[in-house]
mmCIF file of the N, C-alpha and C atoms, coordinates in Angstrom:
data_MODEL
# 
_entry.id   MODEL 
# 
loop_
_atom_site.group_PDB 
_atom_site.id 
_atom_site.type_symbol 
_atom_site.label_atom_id 
_atom_site.label_alt_id 
_atom_site.label_comp_id 
_atom_site.label_asym_id 
_atom_site.label_entity_id 
_atom_site.label_seq_id 
_atom_site.pdbx_PDB_ins_code 
_atom_site.Cartn_x 
_atom_site.Cartn_y 
_atom_site.Cartn_z 
_atom_site.occupancy 
_atom_site.B_iso_or_equiv 
_atom_site.pdbx_formal_charge 
_atom_site.auth_seq_id 
_atom_site.auth_comp_id 
_atom_site.auth_asym_id 
_atom_site.auth_atom_id 
_atom_site.pdbx_PDB_model_num 
ATOM 1   N N  . MET A 1 1  ? -10.404 9.595  44.509  1.00 0.00 ? 1  MET A N  1 
ATOM 2   C CA . MET A 1 1  ? -10.503 10.215 42.955  1.00 0.00 ? 1  MET A CA 1 
ATOM 3   C C  . MET A 1 1  ? -9.478  11.328 42.695  1.00 0.00 ? 1  MET A C  1 
ATOM 4   N N  . THR A 1 2  ? -9.250  12.285 43.769  1.00 0.00 ? 2  THR A N  1 
ATOM 5   C CA . THR A 1 2  ? -8.232  13.264 43.305  1.00 0.00 ? 2  THR A CA 1 
ATOM 6   C C  . THR A 1 2  ? -6.814  12.613 43.468  1.00 0.00 ? 2  THR A C  1 
ATOM 7   N N  . VAL A 1 3  ? -6.732  11.805 44.188  1.00 0.00 ? 3  VAL A N  1 
ATOM 8   C CA . VAL A 1 3  ? -5.106  11.266 44.007  1.00 0.00 ? 3  VAL A CA 1 
ATOM 9   C C  . VAL A 1 3  ? -4.981  10.394 42.771  1.00 0.00 ? 3  VAL A C  1 
ATOM 10  N N  . LEU A 1 4  ? -5.879  9.847  42.264  1.00 0.00 ? 4  LEU A N  1 
ATOM 11  C CA . LEU A 1 4  ? -5.845  9.346  40.776  1.00 0.00 ? 4  LEU A CA 1 
ATOM 12  C C  . LEU A 1 4  ? -5.497  10.407 39.812  1.00 0.00 ? 4  LEU A C  1 
ATOM 13  N N  . THR A 1 5  ? -6.485  11.379 40.165  1.00 0.00 ? 5  THR A N  1 
ATOM 14  C CA . THR A 1 5  ? -6.097  12.285 39.016  1.00 0.00 ? 5  THR A CA 1 
ATOM 15  C C  . THR A 1 5  ? -4.874  13.203 39.151  1.00 0.00 ? 5  THR A C  1 
ATOM 16  N N  . THR A 1 6  ? -4.259  13.259 40.300  1.00 0.00 ? 6  THR A N  1 
ATOM 17  C CA . THR A 1 6  ? -2.868  13.889 40.477  1.00 0.00 ? 6  THR A CA 1 
ATOM 18  C C  . THR A 1 6  ? -1.853  13.185 39.980  1.00 0.00 ? 6  THR A C  1 
ATOM 19  N N  . VAL A 1 7  ? -1.836  11.887 40.088  1.00 0.00 ? 7  VAL A N  1 
ATOM 20  C CA . VAL A 1 7  ? -1.057  10.807 39.632  1.00 0.00 ? 7  VAL A CA 1 
ATOM 21  C C  . VAL A 1 7  ? -0.951  10.808 38.087  1.00 0.00 ? 7  VAL A C  1 
ATOM 22  N N  . MET A 1 8  ? -1.877  10.792 37.652  1.00 0.00 ? 8  MET A N  1 
ATOM 23  C CA . MET A 1 8  ? -2.322  10.846 35.942  1.00 0.00 ? 8  MET A CA 1 
ATOM 24  C C  . MET A 1 8  ? -1.780  12.091 35.745  1.00 0.00 ? 8  MET A C  1 
ATOM 25  N N  . ILE A 1 9  ? -1.849  13.278 36.110  1.00 0.00 ? 9  ILE A N  1 
ATOM 26  C CA . ILE A 1 9  ? -1.412  14.412 35.697  1.00 0.00 ? 9  ILE A CA 1 
ATOM 27  C C  . ILE A 1 9  ? 0.255   14.472 35.864  1.00 0.00 ? 9  ILE A C  1 
ATOM 28  N N  . VAL A 1 10 ? 0.489   14.170 37.052  1.00 0.00 ? 10 VAL A N  1 
ATOM 29  C CA . VAL A 1 10 ? 2.162   13.965 36.982  1.00 0.00 ? 10 VAL A CA 1 
ATOM 30  C C  . VAL A 1 10 ? 2.644   12.974 36.201  1.00 0.00 ? 10 VAL A C  1 
ATOM 31  N N  . GLY A 1 11 ? 2.222   11.915 35.738  1.00 0.00 ? 11 GLY A N  1 
ATOM 32  C CA . GLY A 1 11 ? 2.635   11.302 34.884  1.00 0.00 ? 11 GLY A CA 1 
ATOM 33  C C  . GLY A 1 11 ? 2.634   11.701 33.617  1.00 0.00 ? 11 GLY A C  1 
ATOM 34  N N  . VAL A 1 12 ? 1.615   12.107 33.089  1.00 0.00 ? 12 VAL A N  1 
ATOM 35  C CA . VAL A 1 12 ? 1.558   13.018 31.713  1.00 0.00 ? 12 VAL A CA 1 
ATOM 36  C C  . VAL A 1 12 ? 2.815   13.909 31.566  1.00 0.00 ? 12 VAL A C  1 
ATOM 37  N N  . VAL A 1 13 ? 2.849   14.564 32.467  1.00 0.00 ? 13 VAL A N  1 
ATOM 38  C CA . VAL A 1 13 ? 3.852   15.696 32.909  1.00 0.00 ? 13 VAL A CA 1 
ATOM 39  C C  . VAL A 1 13 ? 5.295   15.057 32.571  1.00 0.00 ? 13 VAL A C  1 
ATOM 40  N N  . ILE A 1 14 ? 5.544   14.128 33.321  1.00 0.00 ? 14 ILE A N  1 
ATOM 41  C CA . ILE A 1 14 ? 6.806   13.277 33.340  1.00 0.00 ? 14 ILE A CA 1 
ATOM 42  C C  . ILE A 1 14 ? 7.106   12.932 31.712  1.00 0.00 ? 14 ILE A C  1 
ATOM 43  N N  . VAL A 1 15 ? 6.074   12.172 31.067  1.00 0.00 ? 15 VAL A N  1 
ATOM 44  C CA . VAL A 1 15 ? 6.359   11.713 29.884  1.00 0.00 ? 15 VAL A CA 1 
ATOM 45  C C  . VAL A 1 15 ? 6.710   12.953 29.057  1.00 0.00 ? 15 VAL A C  1 
ATOM 46  N N  . ILE A 1 16 ? 5.926   14.081 28.962  1.00 0.00 ? 16 ILE A N  1 
ATOM 47  C CA . ILE A 1 16 ? 6.064   14.743 27.926  1.00 0.00 ? 16 ILE A CA 1 
ATOM 48  C C  . ILE A 1 16 ? 7.572   15.580 28.182  1.00 0.00 ? 16 ILE A C  1 
ATOM 49  N N  . GLY A 1 17 ? 7.895   15.659 29.446  1.00 0.00 ? 17 GLY A N  1 
ATOM 50  C CA . GLY A 1 17 ? 9.137   15.980 29.991  1.00 0.00 ? 17 GLY A CA 1 
ATOM 51  C C  . GLY A 1 17 ? 10.680  15.024 29.163  1.00 0.00 ? 17 GLY A C  1 
ATOM 52  N N  . LEU A 1 18 ? 10.337  14.004 29.404  1.00 0.00 ? 18 LEU A N  1 
ATOM 53  C CA . LEU A 1 18 ? 11.223  12.786 28.729  1.00 0.00 ? 18 LEU A CA 1 
ATOM 54  C C  . LEU A 1 18 ? 11.200  12.773 27.347  1.00 0.00 ? 18 LEU A C  1 
ATOM 55  N N  . LEU A 1 19 ? 10.068  13.234 26.450  1.00 0.00 ? 19 LEU A N  1 
ATOM 56  C CA . LEU A 1 19 ? 10.116  13.116 25.204  1.00 0.00 ? 19 LEU A CA 1 
ATOM 57  C C  . LEU A 1 19 ? 10.722  14.589 24.823  1.00 0.00 ? 19 LEU A C  1 
ATOM 58  N N  . VAL A 1 20 ? 10.753  15.598 25.519  1.00 0.00 ? 20 VAL A N  1 
ATOM 59  C CA . VAL A 1 20 ? 11.154  16.739 25.055  1.00 0.00 ? 20 VAL A CA 1 
ATOM 60  C C  . VAL A 1 20 ? 12.568  16.662 25.026  1.00 0.00 ? 20 VAL A C  1 
ATOM 61  N N  . THR A 1 21 ? 13.214  16.391 26.140  1.00 0.00 ? 21 THR A N  1 
ATOM 62  C CA . THR A 1 21 ? 14.623  16.142 26.494  1.00 0.00 ? 21 THR A CA 1 
ATOM 63  C C  . THR A 1 21 ? 15.076  14.825 25.657  1.00 0.00 ? 21 THR A C  1 
ATOM 64  N N  . ARG A 1 22 ? 14.602  13.813 25.278  1.00 0.00 ? 22 ARG A N  1 
ATOM 65  C CA . ARG A 1 22 ? 15.113  12.975 24.442  1.00 0.00 ? 22 ARG A CA 1 
ATOM 66  C C  . ARG A 1 22 ? 15.193  13.338 23.077  1.00 0.00 ? 22 ARG A C  1 
ATOM 67  N N  . LEU A 1 23 ? 14.139  14.229 22.573  1.00 0.00 ? 23 LEU A N  1 
ATOM 68  C CA . LEU A 1 23 ? 14.146  14.384 21.237  1.00 0.00 ? 23 LEU A CA 1 
ATOM 69  C C  . LEU A 1 23 ? 15.005  15.626 20.684  1.00 0.00 ? 23 LEU A C  1 
ATOM 70  N N  . SER A 1 24 ? 15.106  16.558 22.032  1.00 0.00 ? 24 SER A N  1 
ATOM 71  C CA . SER A 1 24 ? 15.949  17.683 21.750  1.00 0.00 ? 24 SER A CA 1 
ATOM 72  C C  . SER A 1 24 ? 17.621  17.274 21.788  1.00 0.00 ? 24 SER A C  1 
ATOM 73  N N  . ARG A 1 25 ? 17.995  16.312 22.489  1.00 0.00 ? 25 ARG A N  1 
ATOM 74  C CA . ARG A 1 25 ? 19.385  15.844 22.719  1.00 0.00 ? 25 ARG A CA 1 
ATOM 75  C C  . ARG A 1 25 ? 20.013  15.440 21.483  1.00 0.00 ? 25 ARG A C  1 
ATOM 76  N N  . ASP A 1 26 ? 21.041  15.974 21.078  1.00 0.00 ? 26 ASP A N  1 
ATOM 77  C CA . ASP A 1 26 ? 21.905  15.282 20.004  1.00 0.00 ? 26 ASP A CA 1 
ATOM 78  C C  . ASP A 1 26 ? 21.274  15.515 18.822  1.00 0.00 ? 26 ASP A C  1 
ATOM 79  N N  . THR A 1 27 ? 20.894  16.684 18.579  1.00 0.00 ? 27 THR A N  1 
ATOM 80  C CA . THR A 1 27 ? 20.137  16.950 17.249  1.00 0.00 ? 27 THR A CA 1 
ATOM 81  C C  . THR A 1 27 ? 21.157  17.011 16.142  1.00 0.00 ? 27 THR A C  1 
ATOM 82  N N  . PRO A 1 28 ? 20.793  16.117 15.005  1.00 0.00 ? 28 PRO A N  1 
ATOM 83  C CA . PRO A 1 28 ? 21.910  15.924 14.145  1.00 0.00 ? 28 PRO A CA 1 
ATOM 84  C C  . PRO A 1 28 ? 22.028  17.086 13.306  1.00 0.00 ? 28 PRO A C  1 
ATOM 85  N N  . VAL A 1 29 ? 22.970  17.492 12.649  1.00 0.00 ? 29 VAL A N  1 
ATOM 86  C CA . VAL A 1 29 ? 23.277  18.899 12.111  1.00 0.00 ? 29 VAL A CA 1 
ATOM 87  C C  . VAL A 1 29 ? 22.967  18.399 10.299  1.00 0.00 ? 29 VAL A C  1 
ATOM 88  N N  . LEU A 1 30 ? 22.165  18.797 9.620   1.00 0.00 ? 30 LEU A N  1 
ATOM 89  C CA . LEU A 1 30 ? 21.796  18.694 8.237   1.00 0.00 ? 30 LEU A CA 1 
ATOM 90  C C  . LEU A 1 30 ? 22.559  19.590 7.477   1.00 0.00 ? 30 LEU A C  1 
ATOM 91  N N  . PRO A 1 31 ? 23.046  18.930 6.343   1.00 0.00 ? 31 PRO A N  1 
ATOM 92  C CA . PRO A 1 31 ? 23.662  19.966 5.359   1.00 0.00 ? 31 PRO A CA 1 
ATOM 93  C C  . PRO A 1 31 ? 22.788  21.138 5.187   1.00 0.00 ? 31 PRO A C  1 
ATOM 94  N N  . ASP A 1 32 ? 23.477  22.200 4.694   1.00 0.00 ? 32 ASP A N  1 
ATOM 95  C CA . ASP A 1 32 ? 22.669  23.544 4.510   1.00 0.00 ? 32 ASP A CA 1 
ATOM 96  C C  . ASP A 1 32 ? 21.795  23.276 3.081   1.00 0.00 ? 32 ASP A C  1 
ATOM 97  N N  . GLN A 1 33 ? 22.472  22.552 2.142   1.00 0.00 ? 33 GLN A N  1 
ATOM 98  C CA . GLN A 1 33 ? 21.815  22.500 1.003   1.00 0.00 ? 33 GLN A CA 1 
ATOM 99  C C  . GLN A 1 33 ? 22.485  20.847 0.412   1.00 0.00 ? 33 GLN A C  1 
ATOM 100 N N  . ILE A 1 34 ? 21.453  20.247 -0.195  1.00 0.00 ? 34 ILE A N  1 
ATOM 101 C CA . ILE A 1 34 ? 21.752  18.718 -0.475  1.00 0.00 ? 34 ILE A CA 1 
ATOM 102 C C  . ILE A 1 34 ? 21.637  19.129 -2.097  1.00 0.00 ? 34 ILE A C  1 
ATOM 103 N N  . ILE A 1 35 ? 22.745  18.600 -2.521  1.00 0.00 ? 35 ILE A N  1 
ATOM 104 C CA . ILE A 1 35 ? 22.852  18.645 -4.166  1.00 0.00 ? 35 ILE A CA 1 
ATOM 105 C C  . ILE A 1 35 ? 22.780  17.479 -4.929  1.00 0.00 ? 35 ILE A C  1 
ATOM 106 N N  . LEU A 1 36 ? 21.403  17.046 -5.571  1.00 0.00 ? 36 LEU A N  1 
ATOM 107 C CA . LEU A 1 36 ? 21.398  16.066 -6.089  1.00 0.00 ? 36 LEU A CA 1 
ATOM 108 C C  . LEU A 1 36 ? 21.870  15.975 -7.702  1.00 0.00 ? 36 LEU A C  1 
ATOM 109 N N  . PRO A 1 37 ? 21.945  14.845 -8.329  1.00 0.00 ? 37 PRO A N  1 
ATOM 110 C CA . PRO A 1 37 ? 22.367  14.727 -9.617  1.00 0.00 ? 37 PRO A CA 1 
ATOM 111 C C  . PRO A 1 37 ? 21.139  15.222 -10.312 1.00 0.00 ? 37 PRO A C  1 
ATOM 112 N N  . ASP A 1 38 ? 21.522  15.750 -11.504 1.00 0.00 ? 38 ASP A N  1 
ATOM 113 C CA . ASP A 1 38 ? 20.558  16.384 -12.618 1.00 0.00 ? 38 ASP A CA 1 
ATOM 114 C C  . ASP A 1 38 ? 19.195  15.259 -12.706 1.00 0.00 ? 38 ASP A C  1 
ATOM 115 N N  . GLY A 1 39 ? 18.007  15.738 -12.462 1.00 0.00 ? 39 GLY A N  1 
ATOM 116 C CA . GLY A 1 39 ? 16.892  15.133 -12.828 1.00 0.00 ? 39 GLY A CA 1 
ATOM 117 C C  . GLY A 1 39 ? 16.548  14.120 -11.691 1.00 0.00 ? 39 GLY A C  1 
ATOM 118 N N  . ALA A 1 40 ? 17.164  14.181 -10.644 1.00 0.00 ? 40 ALA A N  1 
ATOM 119 C CA . ALA A 1 40 ? 16.706  13.332 -9.308  1.00 0.00 ? 40 ALA A CA 1 
ATOM 120 C C  . ALA A 1 40 ? 15.781  13.984 -8.448  1.00 0.00 ? 40 ALA A C  1 
ATOM 121 N N  . LYS A 1 41 ? 14.669  13.299 -8.192  1.00 0.00 ? 41 LYS A N  1 
ATOM 122 C CA . LYS A 1 41 ? 13.836  13.913 -7.263  1.00 0.00 ? 41 LYS A CA 1 
ATOM 123 C C  . LYS A 1 41 ? 13.577  13.385 -6.098  1.00 0.00 ? 41 LYS A C  1 
ATOM 124 N N  . PRO A 1 42 ? 13.838  13.674 -4.907  1.00 0.00 ? 42 PRO A N  1 
ATOM 125 C CA . PRO A 1 42 ? 14.019  13.064 -3.823  1.00 0.00 ? 42 PRO A CA 1 
ATOM 126 C C  . PRO A 1 42 ? 12.689  12.658 -3.187  1.00 0.00 ? 42 PRO A C  1 
ATOM 127 N N  . LEU A 1 43 ? 12.650  11.683 -2.788  1.00 0.00 ? 43 LEU A N  1 
ATOM 128 C CA . LEU A 1 43 ? 11.424  10.935 -2.179  1.00 0.00 ? 43 LEU A CA 1 
ATOM 129 C C  . LEU A 1 43 ? 11.422  10.637 -0.634  1.00 0.00 ? 43 LEU A C  1 
ATOM 130 N N  . ALA A 1 44 ? 13.042  10.353 -0.141  1.00 0.00 ? 44 ALA A N  1 
ATOM 131 C CA . ALA A 1 44 ? 13.005  10.201 1.415   1.00 0.00 ? 44 ALA A CA 1 
ATOM 132 C C  . ALA A 1 44 ? 14.216  10.530 1.812   1.00 0.00 ? 44 ALA A C  1 
ATOM 133 N N  . PHE A 1 45 ? 14.372  10.771 2.965   1.00 0.00 ? 45 PHE A N  1 
ATOM 134 C CA . PHE A 1 45 ? 15.658  11.098 3.504   1.00 0.00 ? 45 PHE A CA 1 
ATOM 135 C C  . PHE A 1 45 ? 15.797  10.520 4.723   1.00 0.00 ? 45 PHE A C  1 
ATOM 136 N N  . THR A 1 46 ? 17.261  10.099 5.008   1.00 0.00 ? 46 THR A N  1 
ATOM 137 C CA . THR A 1 46 ? 17.548  9.332  6.120   1.00 0.00 ? 46 THR A CA 1 
ATOM 138 C C  . THR A 1 46 ? 19.105  9.921  6.850   1.00 0.00 ? 46 THR A C  1 
ATOM 139 N N  . GLN A 1 47 ? 19.543  9.393  7.945   1.00 0.00 ? 47 GLN A N  1 
ATOM 140 C CA . GLN A 1 47 ? 21.002  9.964  8.068   1.00 0.00 ? 47 GLN A CA 1 
ATOM 141 C C  . GLN A 1 47 ? 21.563  8.820  9.103   1.00 0.00 ? 47 GLN A C  1 
ATOM 142 N N  . GLY A 1 48 ? 22.733  8.716  9.137   1.00 0.00 ? 48 GLY A N  1 
ATOM 143 C CA . GLY A 1 48 ? 23.115  8.053  9.927   1.00 0.00 ? 48 GLY A CA 1 
ATOM 144 C C  . GLY A 1 48 ? 24.687  8.812  10.655  1.00 0.00 ? 48 GLY A C  1 
ATOM 145 N N  . THR A 1 49 ? 25.452  8.216  11.243  1.00 0.00 ? 49 THR A N  1 
ATOM 146 C CA . THR A 1 49 ? 26.809  8.767  11.855  1.00 0.00 ? 49 THR A CA 1 
ATOM 147 C C  . THR A 1 49 ? 27.853  9.106  10.560  1.00 0.00 ? 49 THR A C  1 
ATOM 148 N N  . GLY A 1 50 ? 28.118  10.128 10.307  1.00 0.00 ? 50 GLY A N  1 
ATOM 149 C CA . GLY A 1 50 ? 28.816  10.347 9.199   1.00 0.00 ? 50 GLY A CA 1 
ATOM 150 C C  . GLY A 1 50 ? 28.220  10.463 8.025   1.00 0.00 ? 50 GLY A C  1 
ATOM 151 N N  . TRP A 1 51 ? 27.097  10.181 7.645   1.00 0.00 ? 51 TRP A N  1 
ATOM 152 C CA . TRP A 1 51 ? 26.439  9.925  6.449   1.00 0.00 ? 51 TRP A CA 1 
ATOM 153 C C  . TRP A 1 51 ? 24.877  10.489 6.133   1.00 0.00 ? 51 TRP A C  1 
ATOM 154 N N  . TYR A 1 52 ? 24.584  10.639 5.255   1.00 0.00 ? 52 TYR A N  1 
ATOM 155 C CA . TYR A 1 52 ? 23.067  10.729 5.040   1.00 0.00 ? 52 TYR A CA 1 
ATOM 156 C C  . TYR A 1 52 ? 22.708  10.163 3.376   1.00 0.00 ? 52 TYR A C  1 
ATOM 157 N N  . ALA A 1 53 ? 21.521  9.983  3.414   1.00 0.00 ? 53 ALA A N  1 
ATOM 158 C CA . ALA A 1 53 ? 21.092  9.160  2.409   1.00 0.00 ? 53 ALA A CA 1 
ATOM 159 C C  . ALA A 1 53 ? 19.539  9.706  1.633   1.00 0.00 ? 53 ALA A C  1 
ATOM 160 N N  . VAL A 1 54 ? 19.497  9.941  0.481   1.00 0.00 ? 54 VAL A N  1 
ATOM 161 C CA . VAL A 1 54 ? 18.336  10.366 -0.216  1.00 0.00 ? 54 VAL A CA 1 
ATOM 162 C C  . VAL A 1 54 ? 17.977  9.334  -1.071  1.00 0.00 ? 54 VAL A C  1 
ATOM 163 N N  . VAL A 1 55 ? 16.532  8.754  -0.911  1.00 0.00 ? 55 VAL A N  1 
ATOM 164 C CA . VAL A 1 55 ? 15.990  7.847  -1.794  1.00 0.00 ? 55 VAL A CA 1 
ATOM 165 C C  . VAL A 1 55 ? 15.323  8.681  -3.039  1.00 0.00 ? 55 VAL A C  1 
ATOM 166 N N  . THR A 1 56 ? 15.592  8.720  -4.239  1.00 0.00 ? 56 THR A N  1 
ATOM 167 C CA . THR A 1 56 ? 15.053  9.312  -5.323  1.00 0.00 ? 56 THR A CA 1 
ATOM 168 C C  . THR A 1 56 ? 14.002  8.441  -6.249  1.00 0.00 ? 56 THR A C  1 
ATOM 169 N N  . ASP A 1 57 ? 13.051  9.369  -6.802  1.00 0.00 ? 57 ASP A N  1 
ATOM 170 C CA . ASP A 1 57 ? 12.298  8.628  -7.844  1.00 0.00 ? 57 ASP A CA 1 
ATOM 171 C C  . ASP A 1 57 ? 12.616  7.618  -8.672  1.00 0.00 ? 57 ASP A C  1 
ATOM 172 N N  . ALA A 1 58 ? 14.184  7.688  -9.070  1.00 0.00 ? 58 ALA A N  1 
ATOM 173 C CA . ALA A 1 58 ? 14.436  6.439  -10.067 1.00 0.00 ? 58 ALA A CA 1 
ATOM 174 C C  . ALA A 1 58 ? 14.626  5.455  -9.185  1.00 0.00 ? 58 ALA A C  1 
ATOM 175 N N  . ASP A 1 59 ? 14.158  5.097  -8.107  1.00 0.00 ? 59 ASP A N  1 
ATOM 176 C CA . ASP A 1 59 ? 14.584  3.597  -7.254  1.00 0.00 ? 59 ASP A CA 1 
ATOM 177 C C  . ASP A 1 59 ? 16.121  3.792  -7.006  1.00 0.00 ? 59 ASP A C  1 
ATOM 178 N N  . GLU A 1 60 ? 16.652  5.015  -6.813  1.00 0.00 ? 60 GLU A N  1 
ATOM 179 C CA . GLU A 1 60 ? 18.161  4.835  -6.250  1.00 0.00 ? 60 GLU A CA 1 
ATOM 180 C C  . GLU A 1 60 ? 18.458  5.507  -5.087  1.00 0.00 ? 60 GLU A C  1 
ATOM 181 N N  . ILE A 1 61 ? 19.346  5.042  -4.085  1.00 0.00 ? 61 ILE A N  1 
ATOM 182 C CA . ILE A 1 61 ? 19.695  5.374  -2.638  1.00 0.00 ? 61 ILE A CA 1 
ATOM 183 C C  . ILE A 1 61 ? 20.783  6.312  -2.966  1.00 0.00 ? 61 ILE A C  1 
ATOM 184 N N  . LEU A 1 62 ? 21.076  7.461  -2.795  1.00 0.00 ? 62 LEU A N  1 
ATOM 185 C CA . LEU A 1 62 ? 22.224  8.237  -2.694  1.00 0.00 ? 62 LEU A CA 1 
ATOM 186 C C  . LEU A 1 62 ? 22.716  8.525  -1.508  1.00 0.00 ? 62 LEU A C  1 
ATOM 187 N N  . ILE A 1 63 ? 24.061  8.017  -0.985  1.00 0.00 ? 63 ILE A N  1 
ATOM 188 C CA . ILE A 1 63 ? 24.716  8.103  0.100   1.00 0.00 ? 63 ILE A CA 1 
ATOM 189 C C  . ILE A 1 63 ? 25.748  9.264  -0.025  1.00 0.00 ? 63 ILE A C  1 
ATOM 190 N N  . PHE A 1 64 ? 25.430  10.103 0.941   1.00 0.00 ? 64 PHE A N  1 
ATOM 191 C CA . PHE A 1 64 ? 26.655  11.228 0.816   1.00 0.00 ? 64 PHE A CA 1 
ATOM 192 C C  . PHE A 1 64 ? 27.581  11.348 2.106   1.00 0.00 ? 64 PHE A C  1 
ATOM 193 N N  . ASP A 1 65 ? 28.527  11.758 2.116   1.00 0.00 ? 65 ASP A N  1 
ATOM 194 C CA . ASP A 1 65 ? 29.092  12.192 3.147   1.00 0.00 ? 65 ASP A CA 1 
ATOM 195 C C  . ASP A 1 65 ? 28.787  13.255 3.961   1.00 0.00 ? 65 ASP A C  1 
ATOM 196 N N  . ARG A 1 66 ? 28.579  13.298 5.185   1.00 0.00 ? 66 ARG A N  1 
ATOM 197 C CA . ARG A 1 66 ? 28.047  14.323 6.025   1.00 0.00 ? 66 ARG A CA 1 
ATOM 198 C C  . ARG A 1 66 ? 28.918  15.506 6.147   1.00 0.00 ? 66 ARG A C  1 
ATOM 199 N N  . LEU A 1 67 ? 30.190  15.473 6.180   1.00 0.00 ? 67 LEU A N  1 
ATOM 200 C CA . LEU A 1 67 ? 30.946  16.753 6.276   1.00 0.00 ? 67 LEU A CA 1 
ATOM 201 C C  . LEU A 1 67 ? 31.258  17.426 5.033   1.00 0.00 ? 67 LEU A C  1 
ATOM 202 N N  . THR A 1 68 ? 31.671  16.557 4.009   1.00 0.00 ? 68 THR A N  1 
ATOM 203 C CA . THR A 1 68 ? 31.922  17.361 2.740   1.00 0.00 ? 68 THR A CA 1 
ATOM 204 C C  . THR A 1 68 ? 30.730  17.390 1.662   1.00 0.00 ? 68 THR A C  1 
ATOM 205 N N  . GLY A 1 69 ? 29.642  16.406 1.794   1.00 0.00 ? 69 GLY A N  1 
ATOM 206 C CA . GLY A 1 69 ? 28.419  16.600 0.862   1.00 0.00 ? 69 GLY A CA 1 
ATOM 207 C C  . GLY A 1 69 ? 28.851  15.919 -0.447  1.00 0.00 ? 69 GLY A C  1 
ATOM 208 N N  . ALA A 1 70 ? 29.910  15.307 -0.358  1.00 0.00 ? 70 ALA A N  1 
ATOM 209 C CA . ALA A 1 70 ? 30.276  14.123 -1.684  1.00 0.00 ? 70 ALA A CA 1 
ATOM 210 C C  . ALA A 1 70 ? 29.327  13.175 -1.750  1.00 0.00 ? 70 ALA A C  1 
ATOM 211 N N  . LEU A 1 71 ? 29.144  12.707 -2.924  1.00 0.00 ? 71 LEU A N  1 
ATOM 212 C CA . LEU A 1 71 ? 28.652  11.351 -3.288  1.00 0.00 ? 71 LEU A CA 1 
ATOM 213 C C  . LEU A 1 71 ? 29.489  10.295 -2.909  1.00 0.00 ? 71 LEU A C  1 
ATOM 214 N N  . LYS A 1 72 ? 28.983  9.297  -2.003  1.00 0.00 ? 72 LYS A N  1 
ATOM 215 C CA . LYS A 1 72 ? 30.105  8.309  -1.641  1.00 0.00 ? 72 LYS A CA 1 
ATOM 216 C C  . LYS A 1 72 ? 29.412  6.708  -2.150  1.00 0.00 ? 72 LYS A C  1 
ATOM 217 N N  . GLN A 1 73 ? 28.098  6.575  -2.490  1.00 0.00 ? 73 GLN A N  1 
ATOM 218 C CA . GLN A 1 73 ? 27.964  5.275  -2.865  1.00 0.00 ? 73 GLN A CA 1 
ATOM 219 C C  . GLN A 1 73 ? 26.388  5.667  -3.608  1.00 0.00 ? 73 GLN A C  1 
ATOM 220 N N  . THR A 1 74 ? 25.900  5.008  -4.767  1.00 0.00 ? 74 THR A N  1 
ATOM 221 C CA . THR A 1 74 ? 24.689  4.826  -5.141  1.00 0.00 ? 74 THR A CA 1 
ATOM 222 C C  . THR A 1 74 ? 24.053  3.572  -5.343  1.00 0.00 ? 74 THR A C  1 
ATOM 223 N N  . VAL A 1 75 ? 23.237  3.214  -4.652  1.00 0.00 ? 75 VAL A N  1 
ATOM 224 C CA . VAL A 1 75 ? 22.565  1.870  -4.593  1.00 0.00 ? 75 VAL A CA 1 
ATOM 225 C C  . VAL A 1 75 ? 21.280  1.746  -5.620  1.00 0.00 ? 75 VAL A C  1 
ATOM 226 N N  . VAL A 1 76 ? 21.263  1.081  -6.493  1.00 0.00 ? 76 VAL A N  1 
ATOM 227 C CA . VAL A 1 76 ? 20.168  0.923  -7.386  1.00 0.00 ? 76 VAL A CA 1 
ATOM 228 C C  . VAL A 1 76 ? 19.219  -0.039 -6.710  1.00 0.00 ? 76 VAL A C  1 
ATOM 229 N N  . VAL A 1 77 ? 17.777  0.237  -6.577  1.00 0.00 ? 77 VAL A N  1 
ATOM 230 C CA . VAL A 1 77 ? 17.042  -0.825 -6.061  1.00 0.00 ? 77 VAL A CA 1 
ATOM 231 C C  . VAL A 1 77 ? 16.165  -1.543 -7.127  1.00 0.00 ? 77 VAL A C  1 
ATOM 232 N N  . GLU A 1 78 ? 16.354  -2.829 -6.939  1.00 0.00 ? 78 GLU A N  1 
ATOM 233 C CA . GLU A 1 78 ? 15.444  -3.572 -8.326  1.00 0.00 ? 78 GLU A CA 1 
ATOM 234 C C  . GLU A 1 78 ? 14.167  -4.063 -7.751  1.00 0.00 ? 78 GLU A C  1 
# 
């Protein structure tokens, strides 16, 4: 019984350690301030390599350049 308990405790410690190291590695740098067009209210945020996107309440996806913060593309969701 004590062997099983020890194995379970070690297993939980390993899983927590892996989660901490995986989630803290390569933490993306978010822009200090996201400037949206007038009247746009954000609903969701996602990011990729070199870009980030904001979904607005007007059913638009605004894609920005990560380095400059410039709006690269607007996708209207129909």
